[in-house]
gemmi code that builds the backbone of each chain (N, CA, C; Angstrom):
import gemmi

chains = {
    "A": [
        ("UNK", (-7.594, 37.317, 10.552), (-7.028, 36.273, 9.699), (-7.092, 34.874, 10.382)),
        ("UNK", (-6.839, 34.905, 11.674), (-6.908, 33.631, 12.445), (-8.362, 33.081, 12.405)),
        ("UNK", (-9.357, 34.030, 12.517), (-10.737, 33.553, 12.501), (-11.062, 32.934, 11.142)),
        ("UNK", (-10.604, 33.532, 10.069), (-10.836, 32.950, 8.707), (-10.188, 31.571, 8.621)),
        ("UNK", (-8.949, 31.442, 9.158), (-8.263, 30.131, 9.069), (-9.073, 29.080, 9.858)),
        ("UNK", (-9.647, 29.501, 11.028), (-10.392, 28.567, 11.836), (-11.668, 28.141, 11.061)),
        ("UNK", (-12.349, 29.100, 10.448), (-13.561, 28.829, 9.703), (-13.282, 27.862, 8.543)),
        ("UNK", (-12.189, 28.115, 7.792), (-11.806, 27.235, 6.693), (-11.439, 25.850, 7.257)),
        ("UNK", (-10.816, 25.824, 8.455), (-10.488, 24.546, 9.059), (-11.724, 23.731, 9.341)),
        ("UNK", (-12.746, 24.363, 9.894), (-14.018, 23.652, 10.177), (-14.620, 23.127, 8.889)),
        ("UNK", (-14.616, 24.018, 7.849), (-15.201, 23.604, 6.554), (-14.458, 22.412, 5.972)),
        ("UNK", (-13.094, 22.417, 6.086), (-12.296, 21.320, 5.566), (-12.626, 20.019, 6.334)),
        ("UNK", (-12.845, 20.163, 7.598), (-13.195, 18.953, 8.420), (-14.519, 18.375, 8.007)),
        ("UNK", (-15.508, 19.254, 7.821), (-16.851, 18.800, 7.379), (-16.757, 18.076, 6.038)),
        ("UNK", (-16.027, 18.671, 5.107), (-15.821, 18.047, 3.785), (-15.104, 16.711, 3.934)),
        ("UNK", (-14.134, 16.666, 4.841), (-13.366, 15.427, 5.040), (-14.306, 14.322, 5.550)),
        ("UNK", (-15.134, 14.660, 6.547), (-16.033, 13.635, 7.088), (-17.079, 13.218, 6.160)),
        ("UNK", (-17.600, 14.207, 5.339), (-18.705, 13.926, 4.461), (-18.272, 13.099, 3.250)),
        ("UNK", (-17.103, 13.396, 2.742), (-16.676, 12.779, 1.452), (-15.527, 11.794, 1.641)),
        ("UNK", (-14.931, 11.699, 2.816), (-13.835, 10.761, 3.000), (-12.537, 11.200, 2.370)),
        ("UNK", (-12.287, 12.531, 2.321), (-11.024, 13.030, 1.786), (-10.292, 13.649, 2.966)),
        ("UNK", (-9.025, 14.046, 2.735), (-8.237, 14.619, 3.778), (-8.610, 16.059, 4.150)),
        ("UNK", (-9.073, 16.788, 3.101), (-9.398, 18.167, 3.273), (-8.330, 19.165, 2.879)),
        ("UNK", (-7.240, 18.589, 2.316), (-6.147, 19.419, 1.873), (-6.490, 20.421, 0.829)),
        ("UNK", (-7.587, 20.115, 0.052), (-8.058, 21.042, -1.025), (-8.430, 22.379, -0.465)),
        ("UNK", (-8.865, 22.406, 0.832), (-9.154, 23.711, 1.513), (-7.991, 24.128, 2.478)),
        ("UNK", (-7.371, 23.091, 3.115), (-6.347, 23.433, 4.091), (-5.122, 24.073, 3.463)),
        ("UNK", (-4.674, 23.562, 2.330), (-3.454, 24.133, 1.655), (-3.637, 25.577, 1.297)),
        ("UNK", (-4.766, 25.951, 0.627), (-4.951, 27.394, 0.379), (-5.088, 28.223, 1.641)),
        ("UNK", (-5.719, 27.669, 2.654), (-5.882, 28.391, 3.934), (-4.512, 28.710, 4.514)),
        ("UNK", (-3.681, 27.683, 4.505), (-2.365, 27.892, 5.096), (-1.482, 28.852, 4.249)),
        ("UNK", (-1.616, 28.707, 2.937), (-0.765, 29.526, 2.034), (-1.308, 30.975, 1.989)),
        ("UNK", (-2.556, 31.144, 1.783), (-3.104, 32.472, 1.499), (-3.488, 33.238, 2.769)),
        ("UNK", (-4.010, 32.519, 3.745), (-4.453, 33.198, 4.976), (-3.371, 33.278, 6.031)),
        ("UNK", (-2.643, 32.178, 6.226), (-1.557, 32.184, 7.230), (-0.231, 32.413, 6.648)),
        ("UNK", (-0.153, 32.722, 5.355), (1.137, 33.121, 4.726), (2.270, 32.205, 4.723)),
        ("UNK", (1.978, 30.924, 4.689), (3.063, 29.917, 4.546), (3.431, 29.805, 3.070)),
        ("UNK", (4.715, 29.471, 2.746), (5.024, 29.281, 1.327), (4.455, 27.895, 0.959)),
        ("UNK", (4.469, 27.646, -0.412), (3.655, 26.520, -0.903), (4.072, 25.175, -0.305)),
        ("UNK", (5.369, 24.889, -0.259), (5.844, 23.581, 0.254), (5.482, 23.428, 1.721)),
        ("UNK", (5.728, 24.520, 2.493), (5.396, 24.480, 3.905), (3.895, 24.282, 4.101)),
        ("UNK", (3.116, 24.879, 3.284), (1.631, 24.786, 3.396), (1.207, 23.313, 3.168)),
        ("UNK", (1.783, 22.668, 2.131), (1.452, 21.296, 1.860), (1.904, 20.358, 2.984)),
        ("UNK", (3.128, 20.597, 3.521), (3.643, 19.782, 4.556), (2.827, 19.906, 5.841)),
        ("UNK", (2.479, 21.187, 6.146), (1.734, 21.496, 7.374), (0.321, 20.927, 7.262)),
        ("UNK", (-0.258, 21.008, 6.045), (-1.598, 20.444, 5.805), (-1.587, 18.927, 6.061)),
        ("UNK", (-0.509, 18.291, 5.640), (-0.402, 16.818, 5.827), (-0.394, 16.481, 7.300)),
        ("UNK", (0.312, 17.306, 8.116), (0.325, 16.959, 9.523), (-1.032, 17.233, 10.153)),
        ("UNK", (-1.706, 18.344, 9.773), (-3.018, 18.655, 10.333), (-4.041, 17.601, 9.939)),
        ("UNK", (-3.907, 16.974, 8.776), (-4.824, 15.973, 8.292), (-4.876, 14.720, 9.169)),
        ("UNK", (-3.677, 14.402, 9.736), (-3.589, 13.096, 10.449), (-4.669, 12.969, 11.579)),
        ("UNK", (-4.741, 13.957, 12.529), (-5.829, 13.766, 13.559), (-7.217, 13.859, 12.991)),
        ("UNK", (-7.368, 14.682, 11.937), (-8.722, 14.822, 11.299), (-9.194, 13.476, 10.765)),
        ("UNK", (-8.340, 12.895, 9.895), (-8.721, 11.618, 9.308), (-8.822, 10.516, 10.346)),
        ("UNK", (-7.939, 10.583, 11.343), (-8.022, 9.536, 12.424), (-9.349, 9.603, 13.171)),
        ("UNK", (-9.779, 10.834, 13.533), (-11.051, 10.958, 14.242), (-12.215, 10.561, 13.330)),
        ("UNK", (-12.103, 10.966, 12.029), (-13.133, 10.567, 11.092), (-13.210, 9.046, 10.934)),
        ("UNK", (-12.101, 8.392, 10.818), (-12.058, 6.943, 10.670), (-12.624, 6.276, 11.925)),
        ("UNK", (-12.335, 6.876, 13.107), (-12.816, 6.299, 14.386), (-14.332, 6.458, 14.411)),
        ("UNK", (-14.842, 7.616, 14.010), (-16.303, 7.786, 13.981), (-16.980, 6.805, 13.009)),
        ("UNK", (-16.356, 6.679, 11.852), (-16.910, 5.744, 10.831), (-16.918, 4.293, 11.362)),
        ("UNK", (-15.887, 3.974, 12.164), (-15.845, 2.630, 12.743), (-17.017, 2.457, 13.710)),
        ("UNK", (-17.305, 3.490, 14.468), (-18.493, 3.335, 15.418), (-19.778, 3.277, 14.628)),
        ("UNK", (-19.826, 3.895, 13.432), (-21.053, 3.838, 12.643), (-21.147, 2.505, 11.886)),
        ("UNK", (-20.081, 1.684, 11.996), (-20.128, 0.363, 11.350), (-19.766, 0.406, 9.846)),
        ("UNK", (-19.087, 1.429, 9.422), (-18.753, 1.520, 7.961), (-17.311, 1.116, 7.658)),
        ("UNK", (-16.466, 0.911, 8.684), (-15.053, 0.739, 8.429), (-14.573, -0.692, 8.631)),
        ("UNK", (-13.938, -1.242, 7.567), (-13.246, -2.474, 7.675), (-11.754, -2.124, 7.810)),
        ("UNK", (-11.239, -2.295, 9.049), (-9.893, -1.871, 9.322), (-8.836, -2.574, 8.492)),
        ("UNK", (-9.024, -3.902, 8.283), (-8.012, -4.643, 7.552), (-7.874, -4.126, 6.104)),
        ("UNK", (-9.036, -3.865, 5.460), (-8.977, -3.308, 4.103), (-8.250, -1.987, 4.074)),
        ("UNK", (-8.547, -1.123, 5.016), (-7.908, 0.197, 5.033), (-6.424, 0.136, 5.284)),
        ("UNK", (-6.020, -0.745, 6.238), (-4.589, -0.861, 6.532), (-3.845, -1.446, 5.269)),
        ("UNK", (-4.440, -2.439, 4.597), (-3.816, -2.995, 3.379), (-3.621, -1.925, 2.365)),
        ("UNK", (-4.688, -1.227, 2.017), (-4.560, -0.199, 0.969), (-3.591, 0.880, 1.402)),
        ("UNK", (-3.693, 1.275, 2.716), (-2.870, 2.368, 3.240), (-1.357, 2.093, 3.131)),
        ("UNK", (-0.952, 0.873, 3.429), (0.479, 0.566, 3.335), (0.976, 0.663, 1.885)),
        ("UNK", (0.194, 0.090, 0.979), (0.590, 0.232, -0.456), (0.611, 1.662, -0.900)),
        ("UNK", (-0.389, 2.430, -0.465), (-0.492, 3.842, -0.872), (0.712, 4.662, -0.332)),
        ("UNK", (1.085, 4.380, 0.936), (2.235, 5.137, 1.524), (3.510, 4.816, 0.780)),
        ("UNK", (3.700, 3.549, 0.422), (4.927, 3.161, -0.329), (4.920, 3.838, -1.742)),
        ("UNK", (3.760, 3.740, -2.422), (3.692, 4.220, -3.774), (3.788, 5.721, -3.860)),
        ("UNK", (3.395, 6.444, -2.823), (3.476, 7.911, -2.833), (4.920, 8.359, -3.032)),
        ("UNK", (5.862, 7.611, -2.412), (7.294, 7.902, -2.592), (7.658, 7.788, -4.058)),
        ("UNK", (7.156, 6.660, -4.681), (7.405, 6.524, -6.151), (6.811, 7.586, -6.962)),
        ("UNK", (5.644, 8.080, -6.609), (4.953, 9.144, -7.347), (5.745, 10.429, -7.307)),
        ("UNK", (6.318, 10.712, -6.122), (7.115, 11.959, -6.005), (8.358, 11.838, -6.911)),
        ("UNK", (8.985, 10.656, -6.947), (10.159, 10.461, -7.761), (9.806, 10.576, -9.243)),
        ("UNK", (8.609, 10.036, -9.621), (8.202, 10.094, -11.017), (7.977, 11.516, -11.534)),
        ("UNK", (7.535, 12.402, -10.661), (7.251, 13.755, -11.112), (8.396, 14.369, -11.874)),
        ("UNK", (9.618, 14.062, -11.433), (10.791, 14.637, -12.068), (11.166, 13.947, -13.362)),
        ("UNK", (10.628, 12.736, -13.553), (11.064, 11.928, -14.722), (10.086, 12.060, -15.899)),
        ("UNK", (8.856, 12.528, -15.646), (7.891, 12.541, -16.756), (7.560, 13.916, -17.223)),
        ("UNK", (6.918, 14.007, -18.410), (6.421, 15.269, -18.938), (5.187, 15.632, -18.107)),
        ("UNK", (5.347, 16.548, -17.155), (4.296, 16.738, -16.126), (3.012, 17.321, -16.745)),
        ("UNK", (3.166, 18.260, -17.661), (1.971, 18.907, -18.191), (1.001, 17.915, -18.861)),
        ("UNK", (1.607, 17.018, -19.651), (0.876, 16.028, -20.352), (0.100, 15.149, -19.429)),
        ("UNK", (0.756, 14.606, -18.371), (0.013, 13.695, -17.471), (-0.960, 14.464, -16.625)),
        ("UNK", (-0.695, 15.721, -16.360), (-1.691, 16.519, -15.638), (-3.033, 16.587, -16.410)),
        ("UNK", (-2.924, 16.881, -17.738), (-4.134, 16.944, -18.523), (-4.837, 15.592, -18.643)),
        ("UNK", (-4.002, 14.538, -18.821), (-4.555, 13.178, -18.843), (-5.309, 12.843, -17.599)),
        ("UNK", (-4.689, 13.163, -16.473), (-5.267, 12.874, -15.151), (-6.537, 13.632, -14.964)),
        ("UNK", (-6.571, 14.933, -15.400), (-7.737, 15.789, -15.223), (-8.918, 15.220, -16.075)),
        ("UNK", (-8.611, 14.814, -17.292), (-9.662, 14.248, -18.138), (-10.220, 12.959, -17.510)),
        ("UNK", (-9.319, 12.119, -16.985), (-9.709, 10.885, -16.353), (-10.637, 11.151, -15.133)),
        ("UNK", (-10.301, 12.196, -14.380), (-11.114, 12.513, -13.192), (-12.498, 13.002, -13.601)),
        ("UNK", (-12.593, 13.785, -14.662), (-13.895, 14.232, -15.125), (-14.716, 13.028, -15.582)),
        ("UNK", (-14.074, 12.083, -16.266), (-14.803, 10.876, -16.702), (-15.320, 10.092, -15.471)),
        ("UNK", (-14.463, 9.947, -14.456), (-14.872, 9.211, -13.264), (-15.998, 9.942, -12.542)),
        ("UNK", (-15.924, 11.323, -12.551), (-16.988, 12.123, -11.930), (-18.320, 11.842, -12.643)),
        ("UNK", (-18.259, 11.754, -13.984), (-19.456, 11.509, -14.758), (-20.037, 10.134, -14.454)),
        ("UNK", (-19.140, 9.121, -14.331), (-19.615, 7.779, -13.927), (-20.294, 7.789, -12.627)),
        ("UNK", (-19.681, 8.392, -11.595), (-20.245, 8.472, -10.260), (-21.541, 9.193, -10.229)),
        ("UNK", (-21.595, 10.349, -10.952), (-22.843, 11.156, -10.945), (-23.960, 10.389, -11.640)),
        ("UNK", (-23.705, 9.787, -12.799), (-24.774, 9.091, -13.472), (-25.288, 7.888, -12.635)),
        ("UNK", (-24.397, 7.200, -11.969), (-24.829, 6.086, -11.074), (-25.694, 6.645, -9.969)),
        ("UNK", (-25.309, 7.785, -9.415), (-26.062, 8.363, -8.260), (-27.438, 8.811, -8.712)),
        ("UNK", (-27.475, 9.465, -9.915), (-28.777, 9.947, -10.429), (-29.708, 8.776, -10.704)),
        ("UNK", (-29.145, 7.700, -11.306), (-29.944, 6.549, -11.546), (-30.548, 6.014, -10.246)),
        ("UNK", (-29.716, 5.951, -9.212), (-30.209, 5.419, -7.914), (-31.293, 6.362, -7.323)),
        ("UNK", (-31.088, 7.669, -7.433), (-32.073, 8.618, -6.895), (-33.400, 8.466, -7.656)),
        ("UNK", (-33.328, 8.283, -9.035), (-34.559, 8.107, -9.807), (-35.292, 6.858, -9.412)),
        ("UNK", (-34.516, 5.785, -9.193), (-35.102, 4.491, -8.831), (-35.809, 4.611, -7.472)),
        ("UNK", (-35.135, 5.335, -6.569), (-35.724, 5.498, -5.228), (-37.013, 6.363, -5.294)),
        ("UNK", (-36.947, 7.390, -6.186), (-38.138, 8.222, -6.358), (-39.306, 7.414, -6.931)),
        ("UNK", (-38.965, 6.571, -7.925), (-39.978, 5.776, -8.590), (-40.609, 4.767, -7.594)),
        ("UNK", (-39.773, 4.113, -6.801), (-40.304, 3.108, -5.863), (-41.082, 3.826, -4.726)),
        ("UNK", (-40.749, 5.074, -4.411), (-41.422, 5.817, -3.413), (-42.844, 6.143, -3.869)),
        ("UNK", (-43.000, 6.540, -5.184), (-44.329, 6.904, -5.686), (-45.183, 5.626, -5.865)),
        ("UNK", (-44.505, 4.480, -6.248), (-45.304, 3.246, -6.363), (-45.718, 2.782, -5.011)),
        ("UNK", (-44.793, 2.840, -4.027), (-45.111, 2.296, -2.697), (-46.101, 3.206, -2.032)),
    ],
    "B": [
        ("UNK", (-12.460, -15.495, -3.318), (-11.140, -15.268, -3.914), (-10.362, -14.229, -3.092)),
        ("UNK", (-9.844, -14.634, -1.931), (-9.094, -13.629, -1.074), (-7.900, -13.096, -1.767)),
        ("UNK", (-7.194, -13.914, -2.561), (-5.976, -13.449, -3.244), (-6.273, -12.355, -4.255)),
        ("UNK", (-7.385, -12.553, -5.026), (-7.717, -11.543, -5.979), (-8.116, -10.219, -5.334)),
        ("UNK", (-8.784, -10.368, -4.154), (-9.170, -9.175, -3.459), (-7.981, -8.411, -2.946)),
        ("UNK", (-6.966, -9.150, -2.380), (-5.783, -8.448, -1.908), (-5.014, -7.820, -3.054)),
        ("UNK", (-5.026, -8.516, -4.254), (-4.391, -7.914, -5.403), (-5.039, -6.587, -5.814)),
        ("UNK", (-6.388, -6.597, -5.826), (-7.133, -5.400, -6.151), (-6.820, -4.273, -5.148)),
        ("UNK", (-6.814, -4.640, -3.842), (-6.521, -3.644, -2.822), (-5.119, -3.051, -3.011)),
        ("UNK", (-4.178, -3.932, -3.387), (-2.781, -3.523, -3.609), (-2.708, -2.558, -4.777)),
        ("UNK", (-3.442, -2.869, -5.881), (-3.421, -2.003, -7.073), (-4.071, -0.671, -6.732)),
        ("UNK", (-5.183, -0.704, -5.973), (-5.831, 0.528, -5.564), (-4.899, 1.377, -4.688)),
        ("UNK", (-4.204, 0.736, -3.760), (-3.294, 1.459, -2.916), (-2.136, 2.093, -3.703)),
        ("UNK", (-1.575, 1.290, -4.637), (-0.465, 1.843, -5.432), (-0.935, 2.997, -6.277)),
        ("UNK", (-2.135, 2.795, -6.916), (-2.695, 3.902, -7.764), (-2.898, 5.172, -6.987)),
        ("UNK", (-3.467, 5.028, -5.759), (-3.693, 6.166, -4.899), (-2.408, 6.871, -4.565)),
        ("UNK", (-1.426, 6.110, -4.133), (-0.166, 6.660, -3.707), (0.565, 7.370, -4.837)),
        ("UNK", (0.580, 6.705, -6.021), (1.305, 7.259, -7.232), (0.670, 8.595, -7.592)),
        ("UNK", (-0.686, 8.606, -7.724), (-1.291, 9.856, -8.185), (-1.159, 10.977, -7.172)),
        ("UNK", (-1.305, 10.615, -5.896), (-1.192, 11.726, -4.931), (0.243, 12.215, -4.826)),
        ("UNK", (1.239, 11.323, -5.008), (2.589, 11.726, -5.031), (2.923, 12.573, -6.258)),
        ("UNK", (2.294, 12.210, -7.383), (2.586, 12.880, -8.649), (1.965, 14.265, -8.659)),
        ("UNK", (0.742, 14.416, -8.211), (0.022, 15.735, -8.395), (-0.152, 16.481, -7.129)),
        ("UNK", (0.291, 15.897, -5.965), (0.108, 16.613, -4.728), (-1.374, 16.680, -4.293)),
        ("UNK", (-2.249, 15.900, -4.917), (-3.621, 15.810, -4.486), (-3.722, 14.765, -3.364)),
        ("UNK", (-4.695, 14.941, -2.499), (-4.903, 13.945, -1.469), (-5.264, 12.585, -2.054)),
        ("UNK", (-5.089, 11.524, -1.322), (-5.395, 10.207, -1.823), (-6.909, 9.986, -1.946)),
        ("UNK", (-7.707, 10.704, -1.240), (-9.149, 10.462, -1.190), (-9.851, 10.580, -2.529)),
        ("UNK", (-9.456, 11.572, -3.360), (-10.139, 11.789, -4.605), (-9.874, 10.630, -5.597)),
        ("UNK", (-8.759, 9.914, -5.392), (-8.405, 8.800, -6.223), (-9.008, 7.504, -5.645)),
        ("UNK", (-8.898, 7.386, -4.385), (-9.263, 6.175, -3.676), (-10.751, 5.892, -3.619)),
        ("UNK", (-11.528, 6.939, -3.223), (-12.936, 6.733, -3.065), (-13.637, 6.253, -4.358)),
        ("UNK", (-13.402, 6.868, -5.544), (-14.017, 6.339, -6.752), (-13.596, 4.928, -7.085)),
        ("UNK", (-12.327, 4.584, -6.836), (-11.907, 3.177, -7.166), (-12.634, 2.192, -6.296)),
        ("UNK", (-12.764, 2.504, -5.002), (-13.485, 1.648, -4.107), (-14.921, 1.485, -4.535)),
        ("UNK", (-15.555, 2.544, -4.985), (-16.969, 2.468, -5.417), (-17.089, 1.727, -6.726)),
        ("UNK", (-16.326, 2.116, -7.732), (-16.517, 1.629, -9.079), (-15.917, 0.224, -9.273)),
        ("UNK", (-14.846, -0.084, -8.536), (-14.156, -1.349, -8.773), (-14.465, -2.413, -7.733)),
        ("UNK", (-14.656, -2.004, -6.479), (-14.894, -2.978, -5.417), (-16.380, -2.967, -4.991)),
        ("UNK", (-17.157, -2.081, -5.563), (-18.590, -2.049, -5.249), (-18.916, -1.561, -3.842)),
        ("UNK", (-18.030, -0.778, -3.233), (-18.294, -0.188, -1.916), (-19.401, 0.874, -2.101)),
        ("UNK", (-20.238, 1.106, -1.084), (-21.072, 2.301, -1.100), (-20.293, 3.492, -0.611)),
        ("UNK", (-20.846, 4.668, -0.812), (-20.086, 5.939, -0.531), (-19.644, 6.001, 0.914)),
        ("UNK", (-20.452, 5.480, 1.864), (-20.076, 5.568, 3.268), (-18.872, 4.650, 3.566)),
        ("UNK", (-18.942, 3.426, 3.088), (-17.832, 2.482, 3.345), (-16.566, 2.962, 2.644)),
        ("UNK", (-16.690, 3.503, 1.443), (-15.542, 4.019, 0.718), (-14.931, 5.163, 1.468)),
        ("UNK", (-15.752, 6.106, 1.955), (-15.262, 7.243, 2.705), (-14.540, 6.806, 3.988)),
        ("UNK", (-15.138, 5.833, 4.650), (-14.572, 5.374, 5.916), (-13.204, 4.772, 5.666)),
        ("UNK", (-13.075, 3.921, 4.663), (-11.821, 3.245, 4.322), (-10.764, 4.291, 3.914)),
        ("UNK", (-11.230, 5.283, 3.119), (-10.371, 6.323, 2.647), (-9.728, 7.118, 3.811)),
        ("UNK", (-10.517, 7.409, 4.843), (-10.012, 8.152, 5.963), (-8.884, 7.415, 6.685)),
        ("UNK", (-9.044, 6.090, 6.843), (-7.987, 5.263, 7.454), (-6.732, 5.222, 6.566)),
        ("UNK", (-6.952, 5.071, 5.260), (-5.832, 5.117, 4.321), (-5.043, 6.439, 4.420)),
        ("UNK", (-5.793, 7.527, 4.477), (-5.206, 8.871, 4.589), (-4.373, 9.048, 5.838)),
        ("UNK", (-4.849, 8.459, 6.982), (-4.023, 8.527, 8.201), (-2.714, 7.908, 7.972)),
        ("UNK", (-2.700, 6.671, 7.411), (-1.437, 6.006, 7.239), (-0.513, 6.697, 6.238)),
        ("UNK", (-1.102, 7.113, 5.102), (-0.295, 7.787, 4.090), (0.225, 9.147, 4.589)),
        ("UNK", (-0.629, 9.875, 5.306), (-0.199, 11.229, 5.816), (0.882, 11.129, 6.846)),
        ("UNK", (0.842, 10.049, 7.653), (1.895, 9.885, 8.671), (3.269, 9.725, 7.946)),
        ("UNK", (3.259, 8.895, 6.869), (4.455, 8.710, 6.097), (4.972, 10.001, 5.514)),
        ("UNK", (4.018, 10.745, 4.900), (4.408, 12.020, 4.266), (4.892, 13.075, 5.282)),
        ("UNK", (4.194, 13.102, 6.403), (4.527, 14.148, 7.421), (5.915, 13.885, 8.013)),
        ("UNK", (6.266, 12.579, 8.214), (7.533, 12.245, 8.738), (8.646, 12.746, 7.786)),
        ("UNK", (8.422, 12.499, 6.483), (9.394, 12.930, 5.480), (9.569, 14.478, 5.562)),
        ("UNK", (8.426, 15.227, 5.640), (8.509, 16.666, 5.708), (9.145, 17.160, 6.983)),
        ("UNK", (8.852, 16.462, 8.098), (9.424, 16.836, 9.394), (10.931, 16.869, 9.332)),
        ("UNK", (11.504, 15.868, 8.626), (12.960, 15.755, 8.576), (13.520, 16.954, 7.707)),
        ("UNK", (12.721, 17.514, 6.782), (13.159, 18.680, 6.040), (12.826, 19.998, 6.771)),
        ("UNK", (12.063, 19.905, 7.867), (11.718, 21.111, 8.598), (10.735, 22.022, 7.869)),
        ("UNK", (9.796, 21.400, 7.103), (8.823, 22.217, 6.362), (7.523, 22.493, 7.139)),
        ("UNK", (7.407, 21.899, 8.351), (6.110, 21.979, 9.005), (6.066, 23.088, 10.032)),
        ("UNK", (4.972, 23.890, 9.970), (4.705, 24.955, 10.879), (3.658, 24.427, 11.925)),
        ("UNK", (4.127, 24.074, 13.106), (3.261, 23.417, 14.103), (2.080, 24.266, 14.548)),
        ("UNK", (2.360, 25.556, 14.766), (1.276, 26.500, 15.253), (0.213, 26.609, 14.136)),
        ("UNK", (0.644, 26.723, 12.924), (-0.320, 26.824, 11.813), (-1.145, 25.505, 11.696)),
        ("UNK", (-0.449, 24.376, 11.878), (-1.116, 23.072, 11.796), (-2.214, 22.962, 12.861)),
        ("UNK", (-1.939, 23.463, 14.045), (-2.902, 23.420, 15.129), (-4.051, 24.373, 14.880)),
        ("UNK", (-3.732, 25.556, 14.287), (-4.742, 26.563, 14.021), (-5.823, 26.041, 13.080)),
        ("UNK", (-5.405, 25.340, 12.012), (-6.463, 24.778, 11.133), (-6.862, 23.372, 11.542)),
        ("UNK", (-5.939, 22.635, 12.185), (-6.217, 21.203, 12.479), (-7.279, 21.011, 13.580)),
        ("UNK", (-7.189, 21.818, 14.644), (-8.137, 21.623, 15.737), (-9.590, 21.940, 15.287)),
        ("UNK", (-9.841, 23.064, 14.572), (-11.188, 23.293, 14.040), (-11.621, 22.183, 13.117)),
        ("UNK", (-10.640, 21.693, 12.329), (-11.001, 20.633, 11.303), (-11.413, 19.314, 11.979)),
        ("UNK", (-10.768, 19.045, 13.178), (-11.211, 17.846, 13.956), (-12.685, 18.030, 14.405)),
        ("UNK", (-13.042, 19.224, 14.781), (-14.459, 19.506, 15.084), (-15.321, 19.308, 13.866)),
        ("UNK", (-14.837, 19.790, 12.722), (-15.584, 19.703, 11.474), (-15.801, 18.251, 11.012)),
        ("UNK", (-14.791, 17.429, 11.253), (-14.930, 16.048, 10.769), (-15.980, 15.271, 11.625)),
        ("UNK", (-16.135, 15.657, 12.874), (-17.218, 15.084, 13.666), (-18.593, 15.410, 13.060)),
        ("UNK", (-18.705, 16.698, 12.664), (-19.948, 17.089, 12.027), (-20.166, 16.385, 10.678)),
        ("UNK", (-19.099, 16.308, 9.867), (-19.187, 15.725, 8.548), (-19.527, 14.292, 8.542)),
        ("UNK", (-18.888, 13.520, 9.444), (-19.223, 12.084, 9.505), (-20.602, 11.869, 10.026)),
        ("UNK", (-21.029, 12.703, 11.004), (-22.395, 12.644, 11.556), (-23.391, 12.890, 10.412)),
        ("UNK", (-23.094, 13.981, 9.693), (-23.963, 14.397, 8.575), (-24.103, 13.272, 7.510)),
        ("UNK", (-22.935, 12.649, 7.256), (-22.902, 11.616, 6.175), (-23.828, 10.455, 6.448)),
        ("UNK", (-24.006, 10.107, 7.715), (-24.892, 8.936, 8.053), (-26.352, 9.309, 7.790)),
        ("UNK", (-26.649, 10.617, 7.686), (-28.056, 11.021, 7.589), (-28.453, 11.519, 6.192)),
        ("UNK", (-27.489, 11.558, 5.287), (-27.781, 11.998, 3.915), (-27.777, 10.729, 3.040)),
        ("UNK", (-28.717, 10.736, 2.057), (-28.760, 9.661, 1.069), (-27.374, 9.435, 0.410)),
        ("UNK", (-26.913, 8.150, 0.349), (-25.558, 7.883, -0.186), (-25.419, 8.419, -1.629)),
        ("UNK", (-26.529, 8.359, -2.383), (-26.464, 8.790, -3.793), (-26.204, 10.296, -3.832)),
        ("UNK", (-26.779, 11.083, -2.893), (-26.532, 12.495, -2.863), (-25.075, 12.804, -2.475)),
        ("UNK", (-24.537, 12.023, -1.515), (-23.146, 12.166, -1.107), (-22.259, 11.889, -2.405)),
        ("UNK", (-22.632, 10.861, -3.157), (-21.863, 10.487, -4.329), (-21.899, 11.611, -5.369)),
        ("UNK", (-23.037, 12.235, -5.493), (-23.149, 13.394, -6.433), (-22.237, 14.546, -5.991)),
        ("UNK", (-22.237, 14.833, -4.666), (-21.332, 15.877, -4.107), (-19.873, 15.541, -4.427)),
        ("UNK", (-19.600, 14.234, -4.290), (-18.179, 13.782, -4.534), (-17.808, 14.013, -6.016)),
        ("UNK", (-18.790, 13.792, -6.929), (-18.414, 14.002, -8.319), (-18.162, 15.459, -8.626)),
        ("UNK", (-18.862, 16.364, -7.907), (-18.571, 17.766, -8.031), (-17.141, 18.119, -7.563)),
        ("UNK", (-16.777, 17.462, -6.456), (-15.412, 17.692, -5.885), (-14.366, 17.198, -6.913)),
        ("UNK", (-14.652, 16.063, -7.596), (-13.711, 15.574, -8.600), (-13.495, 16.536, -9.721)),
        ("UNK", (-14.601, 17.102, -10.188), (-14.478, 18.113, -11.300), (-13.650, 19.313, -10.877)),
        ("UNK", (-13.864, 19.782, -9.618), (-13.108, 20.892, -9.065), (-11.630, 20.557, -8.991)),
        ("UNK", (-11.359, 19.292, -8.525), (-9.953, 18.857, -8.422), (-9.329, 18.743, -9.807)),
        ("UNK", (-10.112, 18.250, -10.780), (-9.599, 18.099, -12.154), (-9.183, 19.454, -12.691)),
        ("UNK", (-10.042, 20.480, -12.404), (-9.674, 21.813, -12.897), (-8.428, 22.371, -12.237)),
        ("UNK", (-8.250, 22.067, -10.897), (-7.065, 22.523, -10.215), (-5.818, 21.826, -10.745)),
        ("UNK", (-5.969, 20.506, -11.066), (-4.806, 19.768, -11.605), (-4.417, 20.246, -13.004)),
        ("UNK", (-5.450, 20.540, -13.820), (-5.179, 20.921, -15.182), (-4.667, 22.399, -15.262)),
        ("UNK", (-5.263, 23.300, -14.539), (-4.950, 24.728, -14.671), (-4.265, 25.353, -13.452)),
        ("UNK", (-4.223, 24.642, -12.346), (-3.655, 25.244, -11.128), (-2.149, 25.298, -11.082)),
    ],
}
model = gemmi.Model(1)
for chain_id, residues in chains.items():
    chain = gemmi.Chain(chain_id)
    for i, (resn, *xyz) in enumerate(residues, 1):
        res = gemmi.Residue()
        res.name, res.seqid = resn, gemmi.SeqId(i, " ")
        for name, pos in zip(("N", "CA", "C"), xyz):
            atom = gemmi.Atom()
            atom.name, atom.element = name, gemmi.Element(name[0])
            atom.pos, atom.b_iso = gemmi.Position(*pos), 0.0
            res.add_atom(atom)
        chain.add_residue(res)
    model.add_chain(chain)
structure = gemmi.Structure()
structure.add_model(model)
structure.setup_entities()
């Protein structure tokens, strides 16, 4: 079981570095299902594990010249404050409704990102054949 | 327009924090698309910024959970140390893959997250 947790940990890190996410999407299930933590403990533990992962990723991205620290710190402070508000809002709103709304919104954003990426890949392919 | 830029960054930060607090999803899935679609970041810059934002937001969240005693330190190290190794590979890989391909992978991740949020 420990080996499986380690493998999922590595996969979460690769995903984190590749896509700029924390990796909680893999870490939380690994902690809950493989290491038998209950759901709240798994989320809390995942949050702690993510800190060094994202920090090392941000440090590497800085050496690659992709990171503007001031932008990140500005967004980060607002995000940290607003997360507290988000947790408070969960109890005040009809959660199912906003879940579906949010899911539909994410699929729309995914479509926007994918169509932009495909357009770019086609343009690159076209200029490659011309050149 | 530095003021408008700061306003946009603030809105993006608040949106990221609110959604991740609401649904328990990480900030990255909300933040990266906003940086790309609204601020015109490419996938690499967006991912880099997102990782730094996640550090700051996760520190805040982890401190809250530490006070409630929800954190299992041994389990955190068991998945966290391999994940630090993984992130070195992931960031290395990202510099070598076409940004449009990375963006396509990201849109797949968004659809998966949408399904988790709706049905999970």
